[in-house]
KOLZA-885856 format. One line per field, with one value per atom (N, C-alpha, C, O, CB): atom name; residue number from 1; y, z, x. Coordinates in steps of 0.05 Angstrom, whole numbers. Glycine has a CB too. Layout:
residues N
atome: c(CA	...)
num: c(NUM	...)
y: c(Y	...)
z: c(Z	...)
x: c(X	...)
***
This chain:
residues 170
atome: c(N	CA	C	O	CB	N	CA	C	O	CB	N	CA	C	O	CB	N	CA	C	O	CB	N	CA	C	O	CB	N	CA	C	O	CB	N	CA	C	O	CB	N	CA	C	O	CB	N	CA	C	O	CB	N	CA	C	O	CB	N	CA	C	O	CB	N	CA	C	O	CB	N	CA	C	O	CB	N	CA	C	O	CB	N	CA	C	O	CB	N	CA	C	O	CB	N	CA	C	O	CB	N	CA	C	O	CB	N	CA	C	O	CB	N	CA	C	O	CB	N	CA	C	O	CB	N	CA	C	O	CB	N	CA	C	O	CB	N	CA	C	O	CB	N	CA	C	O	CB	N	CA	C	O	CB	N	CA	C	O	CB	N	CA	C	O	CB	N	CA	C	O	CB	N	CA	C	O	CB	N	CA	C	O	CB	N	CA	C	O	CB	N	CA	C	O	CB	N	CA	C	O	CB	N	CA	C	O	CB	N	CA	C	O	CB	N	CA	C	O	CB	N	CA	C	O	CB	N	CA	C	O	CB	N	CA	C	O	CB	N	CA	C	O	CB	N	CA	C	O	CB	N	CA	C	O	CB	N	CA	C	O	CB	N	CA	C	O	CB	N	CA	C	O	CB	N	CA	C	O	CB	N	CA	C	O	CB	N	CA	C	O	CB	N	CA	C	O	CB	N	CA	C	O	CB	N	CA	C	O	CB	N	CA	C	O	CB	N	CA	C	O	CB	N	CA	C	O	CB	N	CA	C	O	CB	N	CA	C	O	CB	N	CA	C	O	CB	N	CA	C	O	CB	N	CA	C	O	CB	N	CA	C	O	CB	N	CA	C	O	CB	N	CA	C	O	CB	N	CA	C	O	CB	N	CA	C	O	CB	N	CA	C	O	CB	N	CA	C	O	CB	N	CA	C	O	CB	N	CA	C	O	CB	N	CA	C	O	CB	N	CA	C	O	CB	N	CA	C	O	CB	N	CA	C	O	CB	N	CA	C	O	CB	N	CA	C	O	CB	N	CA	C	O	CB	N	CA	C	O	CB	N	CA	C	O	CB	N	CA	C	O	CB	N	CA	C	O	CB	N	CA	C	O	CB	N	CA	C	O	CB	N	CA	C	O	CB	N	CA	C	O	CB	N	CA	C	O	CB	N	CA	C	O	CB	N	CA	C	O	CB	N	CA	C	O	CB	N	CA	C	O	CB	N	CA	C	O	CB	N	CA	C	O	CB	N	CA	C	O	CB	N	CA	C	O	CB	N	CA	C	O	CB	N	CA	C	O	CB	N	CA	C	O	CB	N	CA	C	O	CB	N	CA	C	O	CB	N	CA	C	O	CB	N	CA	C	O	CB	N	CA	C	O	CB	N	CA	C	O	CB	N	CA	C	O	CB	N	CA	C	O	CB	N	CA	C	O	CB	N	CA	C	O	CB	N	CA	C	O	CB	N	CA	C	O	CB	N	CA	C	O	CB	N	CA	C	O	CB	N	CA	C	O	CB	N	CA	C	O	CB	N	CA	C	O	CB	N	CA	C	O	CB	N	CA	C	O	CB	N	CA	C	O	CB	N	CA	C	O	CB	N	CA	C	O	CB	N	CA	C	O	CB	N	CA	C	O	CB	N	CA	C	O	CB	N	CA	C	O	CB	N	CA	C	O	CB	N	CA	C	O	CB	N	CA	C	O	CB	N	CA	C	O	CB	N	CA	C	O	CB	N	CA	C	O	CB	N	CA	C	O	CB	N	CA	C	O	CB	N	CA	C	O	CB	N	CA	C	O	CB	N	CA	C	O	CB	N	CA	C	O	CB	N	CA	C	O	CB	N	CA	C	O	CB	N	CA	C	O	CB	N	CA	C	O	CB	N	CA	C	O	CB	N	CA	C	O	CB	N	CA	C	O	CB	N	CA	C	O	CB	N	CA	C	O	CB	N	CA	C	O	CB	N	CA	C	O	CB	N	CA	C	O	CB	N	CA	C	O	CB	N	CA	C	O	CB	N	CA	C	O	CB	N	CA	C	O	CB	N	CA	C	O	CB	N	CA	C	O	CB	N	CA	C	O	CB	N	CA	C	O	CB	N	CA	C	O	CB	N	CA	C	O	CB	N	CA	C	O	CB	N	CA	C	O	CB	N	CA	C	O	CB	N	CA	C	O	CB	N	CA	C	O	CB	N	CA	C	O	CB	N	CA	C	O	CB	N	CA	C	O	CB	N	CA	C	O	CB	N	CA	C	O	CB	N	CA	C	O	CB	N	CA	C	O	CB	N	CA	C	O	CB	N	CA	C	O	CB)
num: c(1	1	1	1	1	2	2	2	2	2	3	3	3	3	3	4	4	4	4	4	5	5	5	5	5	6	6	6	6	6	7	7	7	7	7	8	8	8	8	8	9	9	9	9	9	10	10	10	10	10	11	11	11	11	11	12	12	12	12	12	13	13	13	13	13	14	14	14	14	14	15	15	15	15	15	16	16	16	16	16	17	17	17	17	17	18	18	18	18	18	19	19	19	19	19	20	20	20	20	20	21	21	21	21	21	22	22	22	22	22	23	23	23	23	23	24	24	24	24	24	25	25	25	25	25	26	26	26	26	26	27	27	27	27	27	28	28	28	28	28	29	29	29	29	29	30	30	30	30	30	31	31	31	31	31	32	32	32	32	32	33	33	33	33	33	34	34	34	34	34	35	35	35	35	35	36	36	36	36	36	37	37	37	37	37	38	38	38	38	38	39	39	39	39	39	40	40	40	40	40	41	41	41	41	41	42	42	42	42	42	43	43	43	43	43	44	44	44	44	44	45	45	45	45	45	46	46	46	46	46	47	47	47	47	47	48	48	48	48	48	49	49	49	49	49	50	50	50	50	50	51	51	51	51	51	52	52	52	52	52	53	53	53	53	53	54	54	54	54	54	55	55	55	55	55	56	56	56	56	56	57	57	57	57	57	58	58	58	58	58	59	59	59	59	59	60	60	60	60	60	61	61	61	61	61	62	62	62	62	62	63	63	63	63	63	64	64	64	64	64	65	65	65	65	65	66	66	66	66	66	67	67	67	67	67	68	68	68	68	68	69	69	69	69	69	70	70	70	70	70	71	71	71	71	71	72	72	72	72	72	73	73	73	73	73	74	74	74	74	74	75	75	75	75	75	76	76	76	76	76	77	77	77	77	77	78	78	78	78	78	79	79	79	79	79	80	80	80	80	80	81	81	81	81	81	82	82	82	82	82	83	83	83	83	83	84	84	84	84	84	85	85	85	85	85	86	86	86	86	86	87	87	87	87	87	88	88	88	88	88	89	89	89	89	89	90	90	90	90	90	91	91	91	91	91	92	92	92	92	92	93	93	93	93	93	94	94	94	94	94	95	95	95	95	95	96	96	96	96	96	97	97	97	97	97	98	98	98	98	98	99	99	99	99	99	100	100	100	100	100	101	101	101	101	101	102	102	102	102	102	103	103	103	103	103	104	104	104	104	104	105	105	105	105	105	106	106	106	106	106	107	107	107	107	107	108	108	108	108	108	109	109	109	109	109	110	110	110	110	110	111	111	111	111	111	112	112	112	112	112	113	113	113	113	113	114	114	114	114	114	115	115	115	115	115	116	116	116	116	116	117	117	117	117	117	118	118	118	118	118	119	119	119	119	119	120	120	120	120	120	121	121	121	121	121	122	122	122	122	122	123	123	123	123	123	124	124	124	124	124	125	125	125	125	125	126	126	126	126	126	127	127	127	127	127	128	128	128	128	128	129	129	129	129	129	130	130	130	130	130	131	131	131	131	131	132	132	132	132	132	133	133	133	133	133	134	134	134	134	134	135	135	135	135	135	136	136	136	136	136	137	137	137	137	137	138	138	138	138	138	139	139	139	139	139	140	140	140	140	140	141	141	141	141	141	142	142	142	142	142	143	143	143	143	143	144	144	144	144	144	145	145	145	145	145	146	146	146	146	146	147	147	147	147	147	148	148	148	148	148	149	149	149	149	149	150	150	150	150	150	151	151	151	151	151	152	152	152	152	152	153	153	153	153	153	154	154	154	154	154	155	155	155	155	155	156	156	156	156	156	157	157	157	157	157	158	158	158	158	158	159	159	159	159	159	160	160	160	160	160	161	161	161	161	161	162	162	162	162	162	163	163	163	163	163	164	164	164	164	164	165	165	165	165	165	166	166	166	166	166	167	167	167	167	167	168	168	168	168	168	169	169	169	169	169	170	170	170	170	170)
y: c(39	51	35	47	60	6	-18	-16	-18	-56	-13	-17	10	6	-19	42	57	62	71	77	56	33	18	17	10	-4	-14	-4	-15	-34	7	23	41	39	41	67	73	57	65	98	41	26	19	22	5	7	-8	17	17	-27	49	65	66	58	95	71	78	55	58	86	34	9	13	9	-27	24	24	48	46	20	73	96	91	102	121	79	73	51	56	66	25	8	39	51	-22	43	54	75	81	67	84	104	88	94	128	60	47	43	45	23	37	37	5	-7	67	1	-15	-23	-16	-13	-39	-39	-47	-37	-48	-76	-100	-123	-133	-93	-124	-150	-166	-180	-146	-154	-178	-146	-151	-210	-121	-108	-90	-87	-93	-80	-74	-50	-61	-111	-25	-4	-9	-16	10	-9	-13	16	34	-34	13	38	40	26	42	55	49	77	89	45	90	100	106	101	83	109	121	146	155	110	155	184	193	215	176	175	175	156	132	165	178	157	145	166	166	124	120	92	71	127	100	85	73	85	116	44	36	8	-10	33	7	-20	-32	-26	-12	-56	-87	-105	-104	-95	-126	-153	-168	-188	-178	-151	-162	-195	-214	-137	-198	-227	-245	-257	-234	-255	-265	-264	-281	-254	-240	-231	-242	-248	-198	-241	-252	-226	-225	-296	-209	-190	-204	-216	-157	-197	-205	-186	-165	-226	-195	-180	-182	-196	-198	-146	-127	-108	-104	-103	-99	-76	-48	-28	-79	-45	-22	6	7	-27	24	43	58	68	64	55	65	36	36	98	20	-3	-32	-46	-19	-26	-63	-80	-73	-65	-109	-130	-150	-165	-146	-155	-173	-193	-188	-161	-227	-244	-263	-278	-256	-270	-280	-315	-333	-273	-312	-338	-360	-379	-338	-360	-382	-378	-394	-374	-368	-365	-348	-325	-352	-359	-345	-323	-309	-357	-326	-309	-282	-265	-327	-278	-255	-245	-257	-254	-221	-204	-168	-152	-209	-165	-128	-115	-124	-114	-95	-71	-52	-59	-60	-33	-17	4	-9	-28	28	43	76	83	20	89	110	127	119	111	147	155	195	206	135	211	239	247	237	269	277	273	304	323	280	291	311	333	354	304	330	358	357	339	364	382	375	398	413	372	403	415	397	403	428	372	354	343	332	333	351	348	314	295	368	312	285	275	252	290	294	282	276	254	308	294	286	260	244	304	249	229	203	188	232	209	181	188	174	176	199	202	191	176	217	196	172	153	142	175	142	124	96	76	134	104	88	100	111	77	87	103	71	51	134	76	57	34	11	78	49	29	10	-10	46	10	-6	-34	-56	8	-32	-55	-65	-89	-40	-49	-61	-80	-98	-41	-74	-89	-112	-123	-62	-121	-144	-134	-152	-163	-115	-104	-99	-91	-75	-103	-91	-84	-99	-117	-53	-44	-47	-44	-14	-52	-57	-22	-7	-80	-16	11	22	7	13	47	70	97	102	71	109	135	143	131	137	180	201	206	213	224	204	216	231	226	206	256	281	282	284	301	282	276	271	285	249	255	237	239	226	201	246	253	233	229	264	218	193	179	184	180	166	154	116	106	180	100	80	64	71	78	44	21	-10	-21	17	-13	-54	-55	-41	-68	-82	-96	-123	-137	-76	-137	-156	-163	-147	-175	-181	-187	-213	-236	-189	-199	-216	-244	-261	-192	-253	-269	-295	-319	-257	-286	-305	-290	-279	-322	-292	-284	-301	-320	-277	-299	-316	-324	-343	-342	-310	-329	-312	-314	-343	-286	-264	-235	-231	-263	-218	-198	-173	-184	-202	-145	-124	-103	-93	-119	-91	-68	-46	-54	-74	-22	-5	23	25	4	35	57	72	61	44	105	126	140	147	139	152	180	199	195	184	227	238	262	268	245	276	296	316	320	280	322	357	352	368	398	331	323	293	292	337	279	259	236	244	253	213	197	174	161	190	168	128	113	118	116	88	69	44	41	62	30	10	-4	6	13	-36	-53	-74	-83	-57	-85	-114	-129	-121	-113	-158	-187	-197	-201	-210	-204	-228	-254	-261	-216	-266	-288	-269	-246	-325	-273	-271	-273	-255	-299	-299	-312	-297	-301	-343	-281	-266	-233	-215	-271	-226	-202	-193	-174	-199	-201	-183	-170	-148	-185	-192	-190	-161	-139	-217	-168	-149	-131	-114	-155	-121	-93	-81	-63	-93	-94	-90	-77	-63	-107	-87	-76	-54	-34	-90	-50	-39	-3	19	-61	-4	16	27	48	6	5	18	28	49	-5	11	23	54	72	-3	55	79	110	134	69	97	121	117	134	111	97	93	102	106	77	105	114	139	158	115	143	164	167	151	166	197	194	236	250	166	246	264	287	310	263)
z: c(927	917	896	878	932	889	870	856	832	884	871	858	834	812	882	845	829	798	776	846	803	779	764	743	793	769	755	744	723	763	751	738	720	696	761	732	702	685	662	697	683	661	644	620	667	659	638	620	596	651	641	626	602	580	647	602	585	561	541	600	567	546	526	502	563	548	528	512	492	542	521	506	480	460	523	479	468	445	421	487	457	430	415	395	449	430	421	398	377	447	405	373	349	328	384	367	335	314	320	335	292	268	257	251	241	258	256	217	206	275	195	174	156	138	174	168	159	135	129	157	129	113	107	88	94	143	143	142	137	106	145	136	173	192	107	169	198	187	170	228	195	197	195	217	217	175	180	180	164	164	193	200	195	204	232	183	186	198	202	145	204	220	198	208	247	186	155	162	174	110	150	129	118	125	96	102	80	93	92	43	113	129	118	113	155	109	111	124	136	95	119	139	113	94	165	120	99	109	121	75	106	116	90	66	113	112	96	108	133	89	95	109	122	115	77	138	159	168	167	199	174	196	167	171	226	142	123	106	94	111	112	106	127	150	105	109	130	116	93	129	138	118	116	132	131	75	82	80	67	70	95	106	74	54	136	91	51	72	96	29	54	72	60	74	64	36	30	35	22	14	51	71	53	30	86	75	62	32	17	45	39	17	40	51	-28	35	54	37	20	79	40	19	30	44	4	29	40	19	-5	49	35	15	22	38	0	14	35	36	21	30	69	86	69	61	121	63	44	21	23	34	7	-27	-27	-18	-46	-39	-49	-71	-74	-49	-84	-112	-100	-116	-139	-72	-62	-58	-39	-41	-64	-64	-53	-65	-94	-31	-31	-29	-15	2	-44	-48	-31	-20	-66	-18	-6	-18	-23	26	-21	-11	-32	-54	-15	-7	-7	-24	-21	15	-41	-48	-53	-57	-71	-49	-42	-83	-101	-8	-79	-118	-112	-97	-145	-139	-145	-155	-154	-159	-173	-182	-168	-168	-219	-154	-142	-152	-136	-107	-178	-202	-216	-227	-223	-214	-229	-214	-193	-237	-237	-224	-217	-232	-235	-205	-201	-232	-237	-172	-250	-269	-291	-301	-284	-294	-308	-299	-317	-306	-262	-254	-273	-288	-234	-264	-284	-313	-318	-284	-330	-352	-362	-381	-354	-351	-349	-342	-346	-337	-325	-307	-326	-332	-280	-331	-353	-387	-397	-335	-396	-431	-439	-426	-448	-468	-492	-477	-482	-529	-461	-456	-435	-435	-444	-415	-402	-414	-410	-387	-426	-453	-463	-462	-483	-476	-486	-464	-470	-497	-436	-414	-400	-379	-381	-419	-407	-386	-377	-391	-380	-362	-381	-403	-347	-376	-396	-368	-349	-421	-371	-351	-363	-386	-343	-339	-345	-344	-363	-313	-317	-306	-292	-286	-297	-279	-287	-272	-279	-334	-254	-238	-224	-204	-228	-230	-211	-189	-191	-222	-175	-150	-132	-109	-138	-142	-127	-101	-85	-140	-91	-65	-47	-28	-65	-54	-32	-47	-32	-28	-64	-81	-92	-80	-70	-105	-114	-145	-159	-93	-148	-169	-176	-175	-200	-183	-190	-214	-234	-184	-214	-239	-226	-205	-267	-242	-244	-268	-287	-245	-259	-291	-290	-270	-319	-313	-307	-322	-341	-300	-326	-342	-362	-358	-327	-383	-415	-409	-426	-459	-397	-394	-374	-379	-388	-352	-345	-338	-316	-328	-360	-358	-347	-361	-376	-331	-315	-291	-279	-331	-282	-267	-249	-231	-273	-251	-233	-236	-261	-226	-225	-225	-215	-209	-220	-209	-206	-194	-207	-222	-173	-174	-157	-140	-155	-167	-168	-146	-147	-202	-135	-119	-115	-104	-83	-130	-124	-112	-120	-143	-83	-75	-81	-77	-52	-95	-88	-69	-63	-114	-59	-30	-40	-60	10	-25	-43	-35	-45	-27	-16	-26	-26	-42	-16	-21	-31	-44	-41	-17	-56	-73	-56	-44	-94	-54	-48	-62	-62	-12	-76	-88	-65	-41	-103	-78	-67	-88	-104	-51	-98	-107	-94	-73	-121	-111	-103	-122	-137	-86	-123	-140	-131	-107	-136	-140	-125	-141	-154	-114	-143	-166	-174	-165	-155	-183	-208	-186	-179	-235	-178	-163	-147	-135	-153	-134	-105	-115	-101	-78	-143	-155	-133	-118	-195	-128	-108	-88	-80	-104	-76	-44	-51	-43	-30	-66	-73	-82	-83	-88	-93	-105	-85	-77	-120	-68	-45	-15	4	-46	-21	0	-14	-5	11	-41	-57	-50	-56	-97	-42	-37	-9	-5	-38	9	40	41	52	65	28	29	12	15	8	5	-12	12	14	-45	23	33	64	79	27	75	91	97	120	90	67	69	81	70	44	104	122	119	103	140	130	148	146	130	146	167	170	172	175	158)
x: c(-99	-85	-80	-67	-68	-87	-66	-94	-93	-50	-124	-148	-150	-159	-173	-138	-142	-122	-130	-143	-101	-72	-82	-71	-49	-111	-118	-144	-152	-115	-153	-178	-165	-170	-199	-140	-140	-124	-130	-130	-110	-101	-121	-118	-87	-148	-164	-174	-173	-191	-189	-200	-168	-175	-212	-149	-132	-127	-113	-107	-140	-135	-162	-164	-135	-183	-207	-212	-227	-231	-197	-199	-179	-186	-193	-159	-141	-153	-151	-123	-167	-187	-203	-197	-219	-223	-246	-234	-245	-265	-211	-197	-181	-170	-168	-187	-180	-196	-220	-172	-193	-213	-202	-181	-208	-227	-233	-235	-256	-254	-207	-204	-223	-236	-186	-220	-227	-219	-197	-245	-237	-218	-189	-179	-220	-178	-151	-132	-108	-148	-138	-123	-115	-130	-139	-84	-89	-55	-40	-88	-47	-36	-10	-2	-44	10	28	51	54	30	58	78	116	134	73	116	161	160	138	191	187	197	223	244	198	224	250	239	220	246	259	270	242	232	295	230	198	185	188	200	162	151	126	114	146	107	91	70	76	94	52	28	4	-5	8	0	-14	-31	-19	8	-48	-77	-60	-59	-125	-46	-38	-44	-45	-11	-49	-62	-28	-16	-84	-22	8	-2	14	13	-22	-21	-21	0	-57	-31	-24	14	28	-45	16	44	66	61	45	99	114	142	151	120	147	168	196	210	174	201	221	248	248	221	269	294	308	310	313	322	322	343	341	276	362	381	370	375	420	355	350	330	309	351	336	325	306	308	349	281	258	236	216	277	258	232	232	247	252	199	189	179	163	160	191	177	159	172	197	138	120	117	114	93	118	105	89	99	120	62	50	58	67	18	48	56	41	54	45	11	-5	16	34	-42	17	21	42	40	-3	70	85	92	112	92	68	63	48	40	40	44	23	39	48	3	58	76	64	49	86	78	72	102	119	50	104	121	124	103	115	130	123	153	174	115	152	174	176	170	204	189	194	219	242	193	214	232	229	208	239	265	249	254	267	274	231	229	253	256	182	267	286	281	295	302	249	240	211	194	238	212	179	167	155	173	170	150	135	114	165	147	133	109	109	150	79	62	44	49	50	34	21	5	0	-4	-2	-18	16	20	-51	32	55	64	69	75	69	71	63	75	58	32	20	29	49	-19	24	35	52	50	40	68	100	108	130	118	81	83	74	86	64	52	38	25	5	13	57	52	56	54	84	63	63	91	94	72	107	133	123	136	163	103	97	82	92	85	64	52	76	78	34	101	120	134	150	137	125	155	138	145	171	107	94	69	55	118	65	46	18	24	58	-6	-36	-45	-47	-62	-52	-55	-93	-101	-35	-109	-145	-148	-152	-171	-145	-152	-141	-123	-170	-139	-118	-143	-166	-109	-129	-138	-129	-120	-155	-125	-119	-133	-157	-118	-125	-140	-140	-147	-143	-131	-129	-139	-120	-141	-157	-171	-146	-142	-192	-133	-117	-88	-73	-130	-77	-55	-50	-28	-34	-52	-48	-58	-77	-58	-43	-59	-46	-23	-55	-78	-79	-75	-87	-93	-60	-70	-76	-72	-42	-83	-93	-82	-76	-133	-82	-88	-75	-79	-73	-56	-35	-17	-18	-44	3	20	12	2	43	22	8	29	22	19	47	54	34	35	77	17	3	-19	-23	14	-36	-57	-76	-82	-61	-86	-106	-92	-101	-116	-68	-56	-57	-74	-31	-36	-35	-43	-45	-12	-48	-50	-37	-16	-64	-33	-26	-36	-54	-23	-32	-49	-22	-6	-86	-24	-2	-11	-35	4	-5	-18	16	35	-40	15	35	22	0	50	37	32	47	71	31	38	63	58	35	78	79	69	93	106	74	91	112	139	154	103	152	172	180	199	187	177	176	153	130	186	156	146	136	153	165	113	115	94	70	109	111	104	90	96	129	73	63	59	43	44	71	61	54	64	70	34	21	12	-5	-2	25	26	5	9	50	-26	-41	-49	-30	-67	-63	-69	-94	-92	-77	-108	-122	-150	-165	-115	-149	-177	-172	-193	-184	-161	-167	-170	-161	-135	-184	-177	-205	-197	-176	-234	-239	-237	-246	-246	-217	-207	-194	-201	-181	-175	-155	-166	-148	-136	-187	-202	-205	-190	-231	-234	-233	-215	-223	-237	-188	-171	-168	-179	-145	-153	-136	-163	-153	-130	-185	-202	-191	-179	-234	-198	-187	-160	-153	-188	-143	-110	-112	-95	-85	-122	-122	-136	-130	-145	-152	-177	-167	-175	-219	-150	-133	-107	-98	-132	-91	-62	-60	-72	-48	-45	-28	-15	-6	-22	9	20	24	12	46	44	45	27	36	56)
***
């Protein structure tokens, strides 16, 4: 009987691990269990979650470099008739530049119901860059903001592709 239990446990573990997808680049899935659910591949082993009390908001800071940060937050949509394109246009406009963000790349990905932007802060040219992704769902909006040292931009560009491709929930 004991051997059967061990064999069943081994088979279960094997099937669980075979279903896990290797994401690469140090990314593993982060899931919250709040009202606005999100599931994102993040480099959790490199980050430390900052404590906070805001619902549906998680902030991370790099263990080795405190200037590497990730903020993820979910919101309910007040007006569900606003389109993905309208959110995009309202997010990245002249005011964005006036506030010191220089967007070097931006795109709407309709097949993922999201848009993203990559850029830098005019006060920190050649020091820090940012990447932002916003997912627009039927009743919710989820935003992720990442700041990283410019020297790590190649790594973060590759990670961003994986994050967008593998973000899911519901």
